[in-house]
N, C-alpha and C positions, 0 to 999 in steps of 0.2 A: 382697390375700390375707387371708382371715379366720382368726383364731387360735381354735382350739377351747378352750372353757372346761372345766376339770376340776372336778368336784364332789368335794372332799376329804371331805365329810361322808358320802358313800356308803359303806355297809359293804362291806368287801372280804372275799372268801371265800378260804379257805386249803384247798387240796387237797394231799395227800401221796400220791405214787405210789411203791410199793415193789415192785420186781421181786425175785422169790425163786425159788430152786430148793432146796426143803428148808430146812435150817438153822433149825429152830424156836426154838432158844435165842436166836439173834440177833434173830429177829422178836419174841419176847417182850420182850427188852431194849429194842428200838426202840419197841414199843407202850407199854411202861411209861414210857419217857421222854416220849413224846408226851402221855400221860395226865396228866402233872404240869406241863405248860407253862402259863404265865400265860394264853395265848390258845390254846384247843384248836383243832385243825384242824376245818373243817366236814365233811371226809370224808377217809377213808384208803382208797386203792384198792390192793389187793394183787394183783399179777400173778403167779399161782402156776404155775410151770413144772414142778412136781414130778409124779411119776407115782403118788403115793399121796394119801390123804385126810388125811394128818397135819396139814398146814397148815390146811385147812378146819376140821378138828376143833378146832384151837387157836383159830381166829378165831371159832368158834361159842360159845366159853366166855362165860358171862354177865359175867365181870369187866370185859370191854372196854366193854360197854353201860353197866354200872353206873358206870364211870369217866367216862362222857360221850362216848366215842368212837363214831363212826359208821364202820364198816368194811365195805367191799364187796370181793368177790373176783371176779377174772377168771381163769378157767382157761385156760392157754395150751396149745395143741395144735399140733404134737406136743409131748410132755413134753420138758423140757430145752431148749426153744427160747428161753428168757429168758436174756439175758446182760448 
């Protein structure tokens, strides 16, 4: 049997997946915390199950890009389907 070799010099990626139904204050606190980490995540994926555009508007704010975060949004349908 052959043992696979692992290349520990290979850059690892970090993805953060955040399910949310509203709660913009909590999302702001989470993003602010991620923005000051020693190693920023390569991407943040927010699964938005709210029925308004409030979360999307918050994520579109330039402060997240300016802090080095890459944030993607996935709208969940029907609303409130994220738990």
